[in-house]
N, C-alpha and C positions, 0 to 999 in steps of 0.2 A: 508843787502841783497841788491845786485845791482838791479837797475831798468831794466826792459826788454828793449831791443833795439827797436827803432822806425824803421819800414821798410818803405822805399820810393821806389816806382816802377818807373823806367825810361822808357819812351816810346821812339821810334825813334825820334831823334832830341833833346832830353832832355840833360841838363847838370846840375849837382847838386854838391854842395860842402857843407860839414858839419863836425861836430865834433864827438867824441866818443859818443856812445849811439845811433848811426844811422847805419843802414844797407841799402845799395843801391842794388837794384835788377834790373835785366833786362833780356830780352830774345833776343838772336841774331840769325840771319840767315846770310845773306850776309853783314849785317851791322857789324861795329867794335865798341868795347868799349875800352876806355883807362881809367885806374885808376891811380890816383896820391895819395900818402900817405906820410905824414910827421910823422916819427916814434916817435920823441920826443914830438911834440905837439898833436899827435893823431887827426889830421885833414886830410881830404882828399876829393877827388871828383872823379866823373866818368862822361864821356861823352858817348853818344850812337849816332854815326854818320851814315848816310845813304849812302852818296856818297863822293868822294874825294874833290870836289870843285864845287862851283857855276860857271856857265858859264859866268855870268856877275853880278857884284854887284855895286849898286849905291855908289859913294864916300860918306862916312859918314853915309851910311845906316846901319840899325840894323843888328847885327850878328845873324846867325842862327846855332844852334847846329846840323842841318841836314848835314852840310858840314864839312869834316874833319878839314880843315884849320881854319874855324871859331869856331868849337867846341873846338879845342885846344887853340885858343886865349881866349875864354871865361874861360877856366880852368886857363890859365895864369893870367888873370885879378883877379881871386879869390886868386891865390897864392900871387900876388903882394899886393892885398888888405889886406892881413893878415900880411904884413911886412916880408914875407919870400922870399927866393930865390928858383927857380926851382931846383937847384942842391941839395937842402936839401930833395927832395922828391924821393920816390921809384915809378917807373912806371911799370905797367903791361898792357898787351894788349891781346885782345881776339876777335875771330869772323872771318868774311870773308869766311863763308862756302857757297859753291855752293848749290843752291836750285833747279835748273832745269838743265836738260842735256845740253841745249844750252843757258845758262844764260848770256853768254858774259863775259866781263872782269870786271864787277862791283866788285865781291868779291876780285879779285886780285888787282884791283885798290885801293880799300879801305885799304887793308893790306899794300900795298906799300906806300900809302899816310900817314898812321899812323906811320909806321916805319921811314919814312923820317922826319916827323914833330917832332918825339921824338929825332931823331938824331940831328936835327937842334938846339934843346935845350940842347944837350949834355947828353941826357938820353938814356940808353939801358934797355929794359924791363927786370926786375928781373924774370918775368915769362911771358909766352905767350902760347897761344893755338890758332893757326891760320890755315886758309885754310880748307881742307877736304870738307865735305858736311854736310848738316843738320843744326840742331839748337844747341844752347848753352844757358843754364840757368846759370846766374851768380848771386852770392850774395857776396857783398863786405862789410866786417865788418870794419868800420872805427876805432873802438877801438883797433883792433889788426893788421890791414892791410891785413888780410887773405882774399883771394878770393876763394870761393867754386865754382866749375864748374861741370855741368852735361852736357855731350855732347851726342847727339843722331844723329848718322850718318844716311843718307838716303841710304838704301840698294841698290836700283836700280841704283844709281849713283856710289856707291863704287864698285859694281860688274862690271860695264862697264868701269871703269877707268883702 
């Protein structure tokens, strides 16, 4: 009998990489999550970023998963640390939902940054659920590469769009 999977919850700014037997969970609003999965090795990771980029970073300063570019770099370090190439991974991307009627461009900026960063690595999301409104609950099963999504749109924003 297989052991039950360990669930790890990602908060905004978290980046995790693990093997089969782990499920990564997160809840998204305007934030975006990117998952990477290696189908042969059954390893993968997820980042949950808040904004596209930091306005200023000290040279040599510590990377933060709160920023799209730095979160993706943290995932890439994990990929390289396992002796694998990014081209061997399947990418998926979720989030960027508007939360307030006049929330500005944060959700759209997050989506654009995530897609651009994946494209720079030669990756095209195998699955994505982006934009709209409301929240998304994600569960990424690293054993299978499957991502379960529950989306709850905000009625007051959907009705006025």
